[in-house]
C-alpha positions in Angstrom: -13.7 14.7 -167.5 -11.6 13.2 -164.7 -12.1 14.5 -161.2 -9.1 16.2 -159.7 -8.6 15.9 -155.9 -9.5 19.6 -155.8 -12.8 19.2 -157.4 -13.4 16.1 -155.3 -12.8 18.1 -152.3 -15.0 20.9 -153.6 -17.8 18.4 -154.3 -17.6 17.1 -150.7 -17.7 20.8 -149.4 -20.9 21.3 -151.6 -22.5 18.0 -150.2 -21.6 19.0 -146.6 -23.0 22.5 -147.0 -26.1 21.2 -148.7 -26.8 18.9 -145.7 -26.3 21.8 -143.3 -28.7 24.0 -145.3 -31.3 21.2 -145.4 -31.3 20.9 -141.6 -31.8 24.7 -141.6 -34.5 24.3 -144.1 -36.5 21.8 -142.3 -36.4 23.6 -139.0 -37.4 26.8 -140.7 -40.2 25.1 -142.5 -41.7 23.6 -139.4 -41.3 26.8 -137.6 -42.5 28.9 -140.4 -45.8 27.1 -141.1 -46.7 27.2 -137.5 -45.7 30.7 -137.3 -48.0 31.8 -140.2 -51.0 29.9 -138.6 -50.5 31.8 -135.4 -50.0 35.1 -137.1 -53.1 34.6 -139.3 -55.2 33.4 -136.3 -54.3 36.3 -134.0 -54.2 39.2 -136.5 -57.3 38.1 -138.5 -57.7 37.9 -142.2 -57.9 41.7 -142.9 -54.8 42.6 -140.7 -53.0 39.9 -142.4 -53.9 41.1 -145.7 -52.7 44.7 -144.8 -49.5 43.4 -143.5 -48.9 41.4 -146.8 -50.0 44.2 -149.1 -48.1 47.1 -147.2 -45.0 45.0 -146.9 -45.0 44.3 -150.6 -45.5 48.0 -151.4 -42.1 48.6 -149.6 -40.7 45.4 -151.2 -41.3 47.2 -154.6 -38.3 49.4 -153.9 -36.1 46.4 -154.0 -36.3 46.9 -157.8 -33.6 49.4 -157.0 -31.7 47.3 -154.6 -32.1 43.7 -155.5 -29.9 44.3 -158.4 -27.2 45.8 -156.3 -27.4 42.9 -153.9 -26.8 40.4 -156.8 -24.0 42.6 -158.0 -22.3 42.6 -154.7 -22.6 38.9 -154.2 -21.3 38.1 -157.7 -18.3 40.4 -157.3 -17.3 39.2 -153.7 -17.6 35.5 -154.9 -15.7 36.3 -158.1 -12.7 37.9 -156.3 -12.5 34.9 -154.1 -12.4 32.8 -157.0 -9.5 34.8 -158.4 -7.8 34.8 -155.0 -7.4 38.6 -155.1 -7.9 39.6 -151.3 -7.1 43.2 -151.7 -9.7 43.7 -154.5 -12.1 41.6 -152.2 -11.7 44.2 -149.4 -12.1 47.1 -151.9 -15.4 45.5 -153.3 -16.7 45.2 -149.7 -16.1 48.7 -148.5 -17.4 50.1 -151.8 -20.5 48.0 -151.4 -21.2 49.1 -147.9 -20.8 52.8 -149.1 -23.0 52.4 -152.0 -25.7 50.8 -149.9 -25.6 53.5 -147.3 -26.1 56.1 -150.0 -29.1 54.1 -151.5 -30.6 53.6 -148.0 -30.9 57.4 -147.6 -32.5 57.8 -151.0 -34.9 55.0 -150.4 -36.1 56.5 -147.2 -36.8 59.9 -148.8 -38.6 58.2 -151.8 -40.4 55.4 -150.2 -42.1 57.5 -147.5 -44.2 59.8 -149.6 -44.9 57.4 -152.4 -46.1 54.4 -150.2 -48.0 56.7 -148.0 -49.9 58.3 -150.9 -50.5 54.9 -152.3 -51.9 53.3 -149.0 -54.2 56.4 -148.6 -55.4 57.0 -152.0 -55.3 53.8 -154.0 -55.5 50.7 -151.6 -58.9 49.2 -150.3 -58.0 49.5 -146.6 -60.8 50.2 -144.1 -60.6 53.8 -142.7 -60.2 52.6 -139.1 -57.1 50.6 -140.2 -55.3 53.4 -141.9 -53.3 54.3 -138.7 -52.2 50.8 -138.2 -51.2 50.6 -142.0 -49.2 53.8 -141.5 -47.1 52.3 -138.7 -46.7 49.0 -140.7 -45.3 51.1 -143.4 -42.8 53.0 -141.2 -41.5 49.7 -139.7 -41.3 48.0 -143.0 -39.3 50.7 -144.6 -36.8 50.5 -141.5 -36.6 46.8 -141.7 -36.2 47.0 -145.5 -33.1 49.5 -145.0 -31.6 47.3 -142.2 -31.6 44.2 -144.5 -30.2 46.2 -147.4 -27.1 47.4 -145.4 -26.6 43.8 -144.3 -26.3 42.4 -147.8 -22.4 42.8 -148.0 -22.0 40.9 -144.6 -24.5 38.1 -145.7 -22.9 37.8 -149.0 -19.3 37.6 -147.5 -20.5 34.7 -145.4 -22.0 32.8 -148.2 -19.1 33.6 -150.7 -16.7 32.0 -148.1 -19.1 28.9 -148.0 -19.4 29.3 -144.3 -22.9 28.1 -144.4 -23.0 26.7 -140.9 -23.2 30.1 -139.6 -25.6 31.2 -142.2 -27.8 28.3 -141.2 -27.7 28.9 -137.4 -28.5 32.6 -137.8 -31.4 31.8 -140.0 -32.7 29.4 -137.5 -32.3 31.9 -134.7 -34.3 34.4 -136.9 -37.2 31.8 -137.5 -37.5 31.0 -133.9 -37.5 34.6 -133.1 -40.4 35.2 -135.5 -42.3 32.3 -133.8 -41.7 33.8 -130.5 -43.0 37.1 -131.7 -46.0 35.5 -133.1 -46.9 33.8 -129.9 -46.8 37.3 -128.2 -49.4 38.8 -130.5 -52.4 37.7 -128.5 -51.0 39.4 -125.3 -49.9 42.6 -127.3 -50.2 45.7 -125.0 -51.4 47.8 -127.9 -52.6 47.2 -131.5 -51.6 43.8 -132.7 -50.7 44.7 -136.2 -48.5 47.5 -135.0 -47.0 45.4 -132.4 -46.1 42.6 -134.9 -44.6 44.9 -137.3 -42.5 46.7 -134.7 -41.3 43.3 -133.4 -40.2 42.3 -136.8 -38.0 45.4 -137.0 -36.3 44.6 -133.7 -35.6 41.0 -134.9 -34.2 42.4 -138.2 -31.8 44.6 -136.3 -30.6 41.8 -134.1 -30.1 39.4 -137.1 -28.0 42.2 -138.7 -25.9 42.5 -135.5 -25.2 38.8 -135.5 -23.9 38.8 -139.1 -21.8 42.0 -138.3 -20.1 40.3 -135.3 -19.6 36.9 -137.1 -17.9 38.8 -140.1 -15.7 40.8 -137.7 -14.5 37.7 -136.0 -14.0 35.3 -139.0 -13.2 37.8 -141.7 -11.7 40.5 -139.7 -9.6 42.2 -142.6 -12.1 41.5 -145.5 -15.0 42.9 -143.5 -13.3 46.1 -142.1 -15.2 49.0 -143.5 -13.3 51.8 -145.0 -15.0 55.1 -146.1 -14.2 54.6 -149.8 -16.0 54.7 -153.0 -13.8 53.4 -155.8 -15.0 55.1 -158.9 -14.0 52.4 -161.5 -15.3 49.6 -159.4 -18.5 51.5 -158.8 -19.1 52.1 -162.4 -18.3 48.5 -163.2 -20.7 47.1 -160.5 -23.3 49.8 -161.2 -23.3 48.7 -164.8 -24.0 45.0 -163.8 -26.5 46.2 -161.3 -28.3 48.4 -163.7 -29.0 45.5 -166.0 -29.7 43.2 -163.2 -32.3 45.9 -162.1 -34.3 45.5 -165.2 -34.6 41.7 -164.8 -35.2 41.6 -161.0 -37.5 44.6 -161.3 -39.6 42.8 -163.8 -39.9 39.7 -161.4 -40.8 42.0 -158.5 -43.3 43.9 -160.6 -44.7 40.5 -161.5 -45.4 39.5 -158.0 -46.5 42.8 -156.6 -48.4 43.8 -159.7 -50.4 40.6 -159.3 -51.1 41.3 -155.7 -52.2 44.8 -156.6 -54.5 43.7 -159.3 -56.1 41.2 -157.0 -56.7 43.9 -154.4 -58.2 46.2 -156.9 -60.4 43.5 -158.5 -61.2 41.2 -155.4 -60.3 43.0 -152.2 -58.2 41.9 -149.0 -59.5 38.4 -148.6 -58.0 37.3 -152.0 -54.7 39.2 -150.9 -54.7 37.0 -147.8 -55.1 33.9 -149.9 -52.3 34.9 -152.2 -50.1 35.9 -149.2 -50.6 32.5 -147.8 -49.9 30.8 -151.1 -46.6 32.9 -151.6 -45.6 31.8 -148.0 -46.0 28.1 -149.1 -44.1 29.0 -152.2 -41.3 30.5 -150.2 -40.9 27.4 -147.9 -41.2 25.0 -150.9 -38.5 27.0 -152.7 -36.2 26.8 -149.6 -36.3 23.1 -150.1 -34.1 23.5 -153.3 -32.5 26.9 -152.6 -30.6 25.2 -149.8 -28.9 23.1 -152.4 -28.6 26.0 -154.8 -26.9 28.2 -152.2 -24.4 25.5 -151.7 -23.6 25.2 -155.4 -23.9 28.8 -156.6 -20.6 30.0 -155.2 -18.6 27.3 -156.9 -20.2 28.2 -160.2 -19.0 31.6 -160.0 -15.5 30.7 -158.6 -15.1 28.1 -161.4 -15.8 30.7 -164.1 -13.5 33.2 -162.4 -10.6 30.6 -162.2 -11.2 29.6 -165.8 -12.4 26.1 -165.3 -15.4 26.3 -167.7 -16.0 22.6 -168.0 -16.6 22.2 -164.3 -18.7 25.3 -164.2 -20.9 23.7 -166.9 -21.0 20.3 -165.0 -22.3 22.2 -161.8 -24.7 24.2 -163.9 -26.3 21.1 -165.4 -26.3 19.1 -162.3 -27.8 22.0 -160.3 -30.5 22.6 -162.9 -31.5 18.9 -163.0 -31.3 18.1 -159.3 -33.0 21.5 -158.3 -36.2 20.3 -160.1 -36.1 16.7 -158.7 -35.5 17.8 -155.2 -38.2 20.2 -155.3 -40.7 17.5 -156.8 -40.0 15.4 -153.7 -41.9 18.1 -151.7 -44.2 19.3 -154.3 -46.0 16.0 -154.9 -47.3 15.5 -151.4 -48.4 19.0 -151.4 -50.1 18.9 -154.8 -52.0 15.6 -154.1 -53.2 16.6 -150.5 -53.5 20.6 -150.7 -56.9 20.8 -149.1 -56.2 18.6 -146.1 -52.6 20.1 -145.4 -54.1 23.6 -145.5 -57.0 22.8 -143.1 -54.5 21.1 -140.8 -52.2 24.3 -141.1 -54.7 27.0 -141.0 -58.0 25.6 -139.8 -59.7 28.5 -141.4 -58.6 28.5 -145.0 -59.4 31.6 -147.0 -61.2 31.2 -150.3 -58.9 30.5 -153.3 -56.0 29.4 -151.3 -56.1 25.8 -152.3 -55.9 26.7 -156.0 -53.3 29.3 -155.4 -51.1 27.0 -153.5 -51.2 24.3 -156.3 -50.4 26.8 -159.1 -47.6 28.5 -157.2 -46.0 25.1 -156.5 -46.2 24.3 -160.2 -44.5 27.7 -160.8 -41.8 27.0 -158.4 -41.1 23.6 -160.3 -40.8 25.6 -163.7 -38.5 28.2 -162.1 -36.2 25.8 -160.4 -34.7 24.5 -163.6 -33.5 28.0 -164.3 -31.7 28.8 -160.9 -28.2 27.7 -161.9 -28.7 29.0 -165.5 -29.1 32.5 -164.1 -26.0 32.1 -161.9 -23.9 31.0 -165.0 -25.1 34.1 -166.8 -24.3 36.4 -163.9 -20.9 34.9 -163.4 -19.8 36.3 -166.8 -20.7 39.7 -165.9 -22.0 40.4 -169.4 -25.7 40.4 -168.7 -27.3 43.2 -170.8 -28.9 41.1 -173.6 -29.7 38.4 -171.0 -31.7 40.8 -168.7 -33.4 42.6 -171.6 -34.8 39.4 -172.9 -35.7 37.7 -169.7 -37.0 40.9 -168.0 -38.9 41.8 -171.1 -40.8 38.5 -170.9 -41.4 38.9 -167.2 -42.9 42.3 -167.8 -45.5 40.8 -169.9 -47.3 39.3 -166.8 -48.7 42.7 -165.7 -50.6 43.6 -168.9 -51.7 40.1 -169.6 -53.0 39.7 -166.0 -54.9 43.0 -166.3 -56.4 42.1 -169.6 -57.6 38.7 -168.6 -59.0 40.0 -165.2 -60.9 42.7 -167.1 -62.4 40.1 -169.4 -63.8 38.3 -166.3 -61.3 35.6 -165.5 -61.0 34.4 -161.9 -58.0 35.5 -159.6 -56.0 32.3 -160.3 -55.3 33.5 -163.8 -52.4 35.6 -162.6 -50.6 32.3 -161.7 -51.4 30.7 -164.9 -49.9 33.6 -166.9 -46.7 33.4 -164.6 -46.4 29.6 -165.3 -46.7 30.1 -169.1 -44.2 33.0 -169.2 -41.8 31.1 -166.8 -41.6 28.3 -169.5 -40.9 30.9 -172.2 -38.0 32.4 -170.0 -36.5 28.9 -169.6 -36.4 28.5 -173.5 -35.0 32.0 -173.8 -32.2 31.4 -171.3 -31.0 28.3 -173.1 -30.5 30.2 -176.3 -28.8 33.2 -174.6 -26.4 31.0 -172.6 -25.5 29.1 -175.8 -23.7 32.3 -176.9 -22.7 33.6 -173.5 -20.9 30.4 -172.0 -21.3 27.8 -174.9 -24.2 25.9 -173.3 -25.2 22.9 -175.6 -28.9 23.0 -175.7 -29.3 19.5 -177.1 -27.1 18.2 -174.3 -29.1 20.2 -171.7 -32.5 18.7 -173.1 -31.1 15.2 -172.8 -29.3 15.4 -169.6 -31.7 17.8 -167.7 -35.1 18.3 -169.3 -35.8 14.7 -170.4 -34.6 13.3 -167.0 -36.8 15.8 -165.1 -39.7 14.8 -167.3 -39.1 11.0 -166.6 -38.9 11.6 -163.0 -42.1 13.8 -162.8 -44.1 11.1 -164.8 -42.6 8.0 -163.0 -42.8 9.7 -159.7 -46.6 10.1 -160.0 -47.4 6.5 -160.6 -47.7 5.4 -156.9 -49.6 8.5 -155.4 -51.9 9.1 -158.3 -54.4 6.1 -157.7 -54.8 7.3 -154.2 -55.5 10.8 -155.3 -58.0 9.5 -157.9 -60.0 6.8 -156.0 -59.3 7.0 -152.3 -61.4 9.1 -149.9 -59.9 12.5 -149.3 -59.5 14.5 -146.2 -58.5 11.6 -143.9 -55.2 11.1 -142.0 -54.8 7.5 -143.2 -55.0 8.3 -146.8 -53.2 11.5 -146.6 -50.2 9.8 -144.9 -50.3 7.0 -147.5 -50.4 9.6 -150.3 -47.5 11.6 -148.9 -45.5 8.5 -148.2 -46.2 7.1 -151.8 -45.3 10.4 -153.3 -41.9 10.6 -151.6 -41.2 6.9 -152.3 -42.3 7.2 -155.9 -40.2 10.4 -156.6 -37.2 9.0 -154.8 -37.3 5.8 -156.9 -37.7 7.8 -160.0 -34.9 10.0 -159.3 -32.5 7.0 -158.7 -33.6 5.3 -161.7 -34.0 8.2 -164.2 -32.8 11.4 -162.7 -29.2 10.5 -161.7 -26.3 9.9 -163.9 -24.5 6.4 -163.6 -21.8 8.0 -161.7 -24.3 9.7 -159.4 -26.0 6.4 -158.8 -22.6 4.7 -158.1 -21.9 7.5 -155.5 -25.3 7.0 -153.8 -24.7 3.1 -153.5 -21.3 3.6 -152.1 -22.6 6.1 -149.5 -25.5 3.6 -148.7 -23.1 0.7 -148.4 -20.7 2.6 -146.1 -23.6 3.7 -143.9 -24.8 0.1 -143.7 
């Protein structure tokens, strides 16, 4: 397909936004890793475990709201692709009204359920129950604030004003670091102080997004007290099916944490919380690229340009895995040393948890743009039933294997296996939804990814197998050879001929 000037301009915008988001990601990663180290050190393992498990208890309610958030993002981006500004304003106001109503319901529901669960079901020392109570209150309030912010955040991303998105995110990350550094001098209980500070920071970030939208998108972000019933039914139908899929994913993560708490206690919860933080930072390495490309997938579908939509879907799926591999190999080959450097006092099981969750992230990275392409159609009932049904298998399989005496790492192994099953299912579903060619996807995406993974390991693998571990010299060499090996493999096997020509032209221009 020939590249029109419009598409060429769109590709340049995607590239520019990707660079901006990568700068954001690197800053947040450096700040975030140090923040986690300070928080773990000054809160202690038990308090850190309480914060993680109580926070996830509240996050369980995002089963009800994540689906609404995805619906709002999809409809705002879709209307921008169609160029219907009046409809866009209607979507925004209806979204805010719906989320305000849901916020009231979540507060009324979360308070008694989470409090009962904390007091009756969780393994929390009696002298820490009051602190857990206040963490719950602050976590619910933070959750509600983030929920009401969704239409504003989605409007910024849909317009692809990702510079503002990056700067506000960096401000939030630096704010968390500042709060973490204050924990040691907290005037009262450290855990309560930290949770309360996180609420204040969430409110400030919400204010920044609101002000930016009022300045840059004054008409579109002007809230009117309106609830368009036909639009609400359409969005709620989309959200209802999304709820099943997102709920299954959330139940997988929270259910695993709950089972680990019941079988092994808070120390293992702390190890899992740390590993999931690593996964979050690792995924940000690729979601920066995905955030830049996703709006164009939806807009291309809305405007009827299906060929370009599939080009972006394939490219995003392929490069998401390869970009993530650049960061994953240095972590996988040097996990003990890096964790010791980060945390000093590394909880038991953390090394294995981190390695498995990085592998899980690689498996899931291939599906990011596939999910966006499915959501762009708006017809997601069958898709969510199949993918959500597979994800729901995590919980019973985890429980069965833990009851049979398996170690705590089995919850990640099950997630990886079912993640691969979900990838296969997505390909067959999208074949009927958008005409995805499975054979072409296997050749252009999966085969290239496999070649990059194998070839990229050639340089760092001998160091991992034969060099002494736990030293600065060999860790630096291993990380360097990992990045060099994966970069060379991406250029040789991961890129198309057109992409290699583009890379050469950019390098020549820079020289």
